[in-house]
C-alpha positions in Angstrom: -9.4 -11.9 23.8 -8.6 -8.3 22.7 -6.2 -6.4 25.0 -7.7 -3.5 27.0 -7.6 -0.1 25.5 -5.2 1.2 28.1 -2.7 -1.6 27.7 0.7 0.2 27.3 1.6 -2.2 24.4 -1.4 -1.1 22.4 -2.2 2.3 20.8 -5.7 3.7 20.5 -4.6 6.3 18.0 -5.4 4.3 14.8 -5.2 6.7 11.9 -4.9 6.7 8.1 -1.4 6.8 6.7 -0.3 7.5 3.2 2.7 5.2 2.7 5.5 5.3 0.2 7.6 2.1 0.5 10.8 1.7 -1.5 13.8 -0.6 -1.8 16.8 -1.1 -4.0 16.4 -4.0 -6.4 18.9 -6.9 -5.9 20.4 -5.2 -2.9 21.4 -8.4 -1.2 23.6 -9.4 -4.1 25.8 -6.3 -3.8 29.1 -6.0 -1.8 28.6 -4.5 1.6 30.5 -1.3 0.9 28.3 -0.8 -2.3 25.2 -1.4 -0.2 26.2 1.2 2.3 27.1 3.7 -0.5 23.8 3.3 -2.4 21.6 3.5 0.7 23.4 6.8 1.7 22.9 8.2 -1.8 19.2 7.2 -1.7 18.7 8.8 1.7 20.3 12.0 0.6 18.1 12.0 -2.6 14.9 11.6 -0.5 15.9 14.3 1.9 16.3 16.7 -1.1 12.8 16.3 -2.4 10.5 19.3 -1.7 7.7 17.0 -0.6 9.8 15.3 2.1 11.0 18.6 3.4 7.5 20.1 3.5 6.0 17.2 5.4 9.0 17.0 7.7 8.6 20.8 8.6 4.9 20.2 9.3 5.8 17.1 11.4 3.4 15.1 9.3 5.9 12.4 8.3 7.5 9.3 9.9 10.5 7.9 8.1 11.4 4.2 8.7 14.7 2.7 7.5 14.4 -0.9 6.2 18.0 -1.8 5.4 17.6 -1.9 1.7 15.4 1.2 1.5 12.8 2.9 3.6 9.1 3.5 4.3 7.8 7.1 4.4 4.5 7.4 6.2 2.8 10.7 5.4 -0.3 12.1 7.2 -3.1 14.4 6.1 -2.4 14.8 2.3 -2.8 11.7 0.1 -0.8 13.3 -2.7 2.4 13.6 -0.7 3.7 10.0 -1.3 2.9 10.2 -5.0 4.6 13.6 -5.4 7.6 12.4 -3.4 7.9 9.3 -5.5 7.8 11.3 -8.8 10.4 13.8 -7.5 12.6 10.9 -6.4 12.2 9.1 -9.7 13.3 12.1 -11.6 16.3 12.7 -9.3 17.5 9.2 -9.6 17.8 9.4 -13.4 21.2 10.9 -12.6 22.1 7.9 -10.5 21.3 4.8 -12.7 23.3 2.6 -10.2 20.4 3.0 -7.7 17.8 0.6 -9.1 14.8 1.6 -7.1 11.2 0.4 -7.0 8.4 2.0 -5.1 4.9 1.1 -3.9 2.2 3.4 -2.5 -0.9 2.6 -0.4 -3.3 4.4 1.9 -4.6 2.4 4.9 -4.9 2.2 8.7 -1.7 2.6 10.8 -0.8 3.2 14.4 2.3 4.9 15.8 4.5 2.9 18.1 7.9 3.3 19.7 10.6 0.9 18.6 13.2 -0.7 20.9 15.2 2.5 20.9 12.1 4.6 21.8 12.1 6.1 18.3 8.9 6.7 16.4 7.7 3.8 14.3 4.6 2.8 12.4 2.8 -0.5 12.2 -0.5 -1.8 10.7 -2.1 -2.9 7.5 -1.4 0.3 5.7 2.3 -0.2 5.7 2.1 -3.9 5.1 0.0 -3.5 2.0 2.3 -0.8 0.7 5.2 -3.2 0.9 3.2 -5.9 -1.0 2.4 -3.3 -3.7 6.1 -2.4 -4.0 7.1 -6.1 -4.1 5.1 -6.5 -7.4 7.3 -3.9 -9.2 10.7 -4.0 -11.0 13.4 -1.4 -11.3 11.9 2.1 -11.9 8.3 1.2 -11.2 6.0 3.3 -9.1 3.0 1.1 -8.3 -0.1 2.3 -6.4 -3.0 0.4 -4.9 -6.5 0.8 -6.1 -7.3 2.9 -3.0 -4.7 5.4 -3.9 -5.7 5.4 -7.6 -9.4 6.0 -6.6 -8.3 9.0 -4.6 -6.1 10.4 -7.3 -8.8 9.9 -9.9 -11.1 12.2 -8.0 -8.5 15.0 -8.2 -8.6 14.7 -12.0 -5.1 15.8 -12.8 -3.6 12.4 -12.4 -5.7 10.5 -14.9 -3.1 10.4 -17.7 -0.4 9.1 -15.3 -2.3 6.1 -14.0 -2.4 2.8 -15.9 -4.6 -0.1 -14.7 -2.7 -3.3 -14.3 -5.5 -5.4 -12.9 -5.4 -7.8 -9.9 -2.7 -10.1 -8.7 -2.1 -12.3 -5.7 0.5 -11.4 -3.1 1.8 -12.8 0.2 -0.7 -14.7 2.3 -3.0 -15.2 -0.7 -4.2 -11.6 -0.6 -5.2 -10.0 -3.9 -4.3 -6.4 -4.7 -5.5 -4.3 -7.6 -2.5 -2.4 -9.0 -2.0 0.7 -11.1 1.3 1.8 -12.7 2.1 5.5 -12.2 4.4 6.8 -14.9 5.0 9.8 -17.2 7.6 10.6 -19.8 9.9 11.9 -17.0 9.4 9.4 -14.2 8.4 5.8 -13.5 8.6 2.7 -15.7 6.0 2.2 -18.4 6.9 -1.5 -18.8 4.5 -4.2 -17.5 6.0 -5.6 -14.2 7.4 -9.1 -14.5 5.1 -10.4 -11.8 2.1 -9.3 -13.9 3.5 -11.1 -16.9 4.3 -14.4 -15.3 2.0 -14.8 -12.3 -0.8 -17.3 -12.9 -3.0 -15.3 -10.5 -2.9 -12.2 -12.7 -6.3 -11.4 -14.2 -6.1 -10.1 -17.8 -8.5 -7.3 -18.7 -10.1 -9.4 -21.4 -11.1 -12.3 -19.1 -14.8 -12.8 -18.9 -16.9 -14.7 -16.3 -18.5 -18.0 -17.3 -22.1 -18.0 -18.5 -23.3 -19.9 -15.5 -21.5 -17.7 -12.9 -22.1 -14.0 -13.9 -20.1 -11.6 -11.8 -22.3 -9.7 -9.3 -22.6 -5.9 -9.9 -20.2 -3.9 -7.8 -21.5 -1.6 -5.1 -24.7 -3.5 -4.5 -24.0 -5.2 -1.2 -26.7 -4.9 1.5 -26.3 -2.2 4.1 -26.8 -4.8 6.9 -24.0 -6.9 5.5 -21.6 -3.9 5.4 -22.5 -3.0 9.0 -21.8 -6.6 10.1 -18.4 -6.7 8.3 -17.5 -3.3 9.7 -18.2 -4.4 13.3 -16.1 -7.6 12.8 -13.2 -5.7 11.2 -13.4 -3.0 13.9 -12.5 -5.6 16.5 -9.0 -5.8 14.9 -8.3 -2.3 13.5 -10.6 0.0 15.3 -13.4 2.5 14.2 -11.6 3.2 10.9 -13.0 -0.1 9.7 -16.3 1.5 8.8 -14.6 3.8 6.3 -12.6 1.1 4.8 -15.5 -1.3 4.4 -17.6 1.4 2.8 -14.8 2.2 0.3 -14.1 -1.4 -0.5 -17.8 -2.2 -1.0 -17.9 0.2 -4.0 -15.5 -2.0 -5.9 -16.5 -5.5 -4.6 -19.3 -7.6 -6.1 -19.8 -10.1 -3.3 -19.2 -10.7 0.4 -16.3 -13.1 -0.3 -14.5 -10.4 -2.3 -15.2 -7.8 0.3 -13.8 -9.9 3.1 -10.6 -10.7 1.2 -10.1 -7.0 0.3 -10.5 -5.5 3.8 -8.6 -8.4 5.4 -5.4 -7.0 3.8 -5.6 -4.1 6.3 -5.0 -6.5 9.3 -1.4 -6.7 10.1 -1.2 -10.0 12.1 -1.7 -13.2 10.1 -3.4 -14.9 13.0 -5.9 -12.0 13.4 -6.5 -12.0 9.7 -7.4 -15.6 9.8 -9.7 -15.0 12.8 -11.4 -12.2 10.9 -11.9 -14.4 7.8 -13.5 -17.0 10.1 -16.3 -14.6 11.0 -17.6 -14.7 7.4 -20.9 -16.4 7.4 -21.3 -19.1 4.7 
């Protein structure tokens, strides 16, 4: 049974967060004093980016330390995490000892207080951002398809985005990734995970003759409404927006369910949502 809306352990303020997740590659192999030094350098570099300072002044940012890096959750402007990542990538060229990778995703989050009563963020938006980052290597700035779709509509990002296709991440979820790089920031190399993972789908792969892939964006409105209602039970009214957006790139109900399930934080809830899919 879902908790009541006024339960003090539950927030009703679900919103969309634009998340930049980052960590230092091979951090756990470093001596403790080196870990501390690199994290301090990384934090100072982040604080010096103009995007971080602007969002902080406007109180549209929550920063979450993660031990080997951090998550920056921006609100309102979907370009903020991208600009911050590019600024940071350029700054760190002067600090090659900080081997950083970054992942960006836009999705539902809710604000919570941690054990010390500090502001924190939870939800599918931050979880998927971490999964996106996990697919990268040193220097990579990877973004999810949701982020790439938004940037593509702005036009000026087209030459920076490079489609990597789909791959499988934790809990069997599939994510469609794009590599963000220019001559001055990012890493143009194909991530190792995309080279070696058997789940990666090369661009030239074609469906078999007996199982043609359904056209995308053709799902029935009644189906979308049903999926939205089921998803809303777990993440709130933002579900309708996410289902509509996902339906534009999904060719069947199975694909739609798997795509939007990534926005559910709890594994048990995710399984419950998947169980609502009608065969």
